[in-house]
C-alpha positions as a Markdown table, in Angstrom:
| # | Residue | x | y | z |
|---|---|---|---|---|
| 1 | Met | 26.4 | -4.8 | -12.9 |
| 2 | Lys | 25.4 | -4.3 | -9.3 |
| 3 | Ser | 21.8 | -4.5 | -8.5 |
| 4 | Lys | 20.2 | -1.7 | -6.3 |
| 5 | Arg | 18.8 | -2.7 | -2.9 |
| 6 | Tyr | 15.8 | -0.9 | -1.6 |
| 7 | Asn | 14.1 | -0.8 | 1.8 |
| 8 | Ile | 10.5 | -1.7 | 1.4 |
| 9 | Val | 8.0 | -0.4 | 4.0 |
| 10 | Leu | 4.3 | -1.3 | 4.1 |
| 11 | Ser | 1.3 | 0.6 | 5.2 |
| 12 | Ala | -0.7 | -1.1 | 8.0 |
| 13 | Val | -3.6 | -1.1 | 5.4 |
| 14 | Thr | -1.4 | -3.0 | 2.9 |
| 15 | Ile | -0.6 | -5.6 | 5.6 |
| 16 | Ala | -4.4 | -6.0 | 6.2 |
| 17 | Glu | -5.0 | -6.4 | 2.5 |
| 18 | Ile | -2.4 | -9.0 | 2.1 |
| 19 | Gln | -3.6 | -10.9 | 5.2 |
| 20 | Gln | -7.1 | -10.8 | 3.8 |
| 21 | Gly | -5.9 | -12.9 | 0.9 |
| 22 | Ala | -5.1 | -15.9 | 3.2 |
| 23 | Thr | -6.9 | -19.0 | 2.2 |
| 24 | Asn | -6.7 | -20.7 | 5.6 |
| 25 | Lys | -5.1 | -20.5 | 9.0 |
| 26 | Glu | -1.8 | -22.0 | 7.9 |
| 27 | Asn | -1.6 | -19.7 | 4.9 |
| 28 | Phe | -2.3 | -16.7 | 7.2 |
| 29 | Gln | 0.6 | -17.8 | 9.4 |
| 30 | Leu | 2.9 | -18.2 | 6.4 |
| 31 | Ile | 1.9 | -14.7 | 5.2 |
| 32 | Asn | 2.6 | -13.2 | 8.6 |
| 33 | Arg | 6.0 | -14.8 | 8.8 |
| 34 | Phe | 6.8 | -13.4 | 5.3 |
| 35 | Leu | 5.6 | -9.9 | 6.3 |
| 36 | Arg | 7.9 | -9.8 | 9.4 |
| 37 | Gln | 10.8 | -8.8 | 7.1 |
| 38 | Tyr | 9.2 | -5.4 | 6.4 |
| 39 | Ile | 8.8 | -2.2 | 8.4 |
| 40 | Ile | 5.1 | -1.5 | 8.9 |
| 41 | Leu | 4.0 | 2.1 | 8.9 |
| 42 | Pro | 1.1 | 2.7 | 11.3 |
| 43 | Ile | -1.9 | 5.0 | 10.6 |
| 44 | Gly | -1.6 | 8.0 | 12.8 |
| 45 | His | -3.4 | 11.3 | 13.2 |
| 46 | Gln | -1.4 | 13.1 | 10.5 |
| 47 | Ile | -2.0 | 10.3 | 8.0 |
| 48 | Ser | -5.7 | 10.2 | 8.9 |
| 49 | Asn | -5.9 | 14.0 | 8.1 |
| 50 | Ile | -4.2 | 13.5 | 4.7 |
| 51 | Phe | -6.6 | 10.6 | 4.1 |
| 52 | Ser | -9.6 | 12.7 | 4.9 |
| 53 | Asn | -8.5 | 15.5 | 2.6 |
| 54 | Leu | -7.9 | 13.0 | -0.2 |
| 55 | Val | -11.4 | 11.5 | 0.2 |
| 56 | Gln | -13.0 | 15.0 | 0.2 |
| 57 | Lys | -11.1 | 15.8 | -3.0 |
| 58 | Tyr | -11.4 | 12.6 | -5.0 |
| 59 | Val | -14.2 | 10.3 | -3.7 |
| 60 | Leu | -16.7 | 11.6 | -6.2 |
| 61 | Ser | -14.5 | 12.5 | -9.1 |
| 62 | His | -12.3 | 9.4 | -9.1 |
| 63 | Asp | -14.3 | 6.8 | -7.2 |
| 64 | Thr | -11.4 | 6.3 | -4.8 |
| 65 | Asp | -11.1 | 3.1 | -2.8 |
| 66 | Ile | -10.7 | 3.5 | 1.0 |
| 67 | Ala | -7.7 | 1.2 | 1.3 |
| 68 | Asp | -5.9 | 2.7 | -1.7 |
| 69 | Thr | -6.5 | 6.2 | -0.3 |
| 70 | Phe | -5.0 | 5.3 | 3.1 |
| 71 | Val | -2.0 | 3.8 | 1.4 |
| 72 | Ala | -1.6 | 7.0 | -0.7 |
| 73 | Ala | -1.9 | 9.1 | 2.4 |
| 74 | Thr | 0.8 | 7.1 | 4.1 |
| 75 | Ala | 3.2 | 7.5 | 1.2 |
| 76 | Leu | 2.5 | 11.3 | 1.1 |
| 77 | His | 3.0 | 11.7 | 4.8 |
| 78 | Tyr | 6.4 | 9.9 | 4.8 |
| 79 | Gln | 7.3 | 11.4 | 1.4 |
| 80 | Leu | 7.9 | 7.9 | 0.0 |
| 81 | Pro | 7.3 | 6.6 | -3.5 |
| 82 | Leu | 4.5 | 4.2 | -3.9 |
| 83 | Leu | 5.2 | 0.9 | -5.5 |
| 84 | Thr | 2.1 | -0.3 | -7.3 |
| 85 | Met | 0.9 | -2.5 | -10.1 |
| 86 | Asn | -2.1 | -0.4 | -10.7 |
| 87 | Gln | -1.1 | 3.3 | -11.2 |
| 88 | Lys | -4.6 | 4.3 | -12.3 |
| 89 | His | -5.8 | 4.1 | -8.7 |
| 90 | Tyr | -3.3 | 6.8 | -7.7 |
| 91 | Lys | -2.3 | 8.9 | -10.7 |
| 92 | His | -4.8 | 11.7 | -9.9 |
| 93 | Ile | -3.1 | 12.5 | -6.6 |
| 94 | Pro | -0.7 | 15.4 | -6.8 |
| 95 | Arg | 2.8 | 15.0 | -5.3 |
| 96 | Leu | 2.4 | 11.2 | -5.1 |
| 97 | Gln | 5.4 | 9.5 | -6.7 |
| 98 | Leu | 4.5 | 6.2 | -8.3 |
| 99 | Ile | 6.8 | 3.4 | -9.2 |
| 100 | Arg | 5.3 | 0.6 | -11.4 |
| 101 | His | 6.2 | -3.0 | -10.5 |
| 102 | Thr | 5.4 | -6.4 | -11.9 |
| 103 | Leu | 6.0 | -8.6 | -8.8 |
| 104 | Lys | 4.0 | -11.7 | -8.6 |
| 105 | Pro | 2.0 | -12.5 | -5.4 |
| 106 | Leu | 2.7 | -15.6 | -3.4 |
| 107 | Gln | 0.8 | -18.7 | -4.6 |
| 108 | Gly | -2.7 | -18.4 | -3.3 |
| 109 | Gly | -2.4 | -14.7 | -2.5 |
| 110 | Lys | -4.0 | -11.7 | -4.0 |
| 111 | Ala | -2.3 | -8.9 | -6.0 |
């Protein structure tokens, strides 16, 4: 059986979250080398507008996290599914397609 191949793209916010998990300078450099294989989607004006709308709608009712909301806004803007281990952070957002994963982080990294 052939396995499917997927292109994985990351939000600039996701990159920052992963980098934040570095334990030292060498680990930070290792993480950056690893991340070079992915396309990084920047936060532009349109994504910022979607983010702002999501915050207005959900910050009080769902205690939304800023980083998660930016990632959701990026996925919505590009009409891409969002690969996540924690669907509860996103399930309240209409039109956001979620895909559950069970990937393990690199040793010493955060999920």
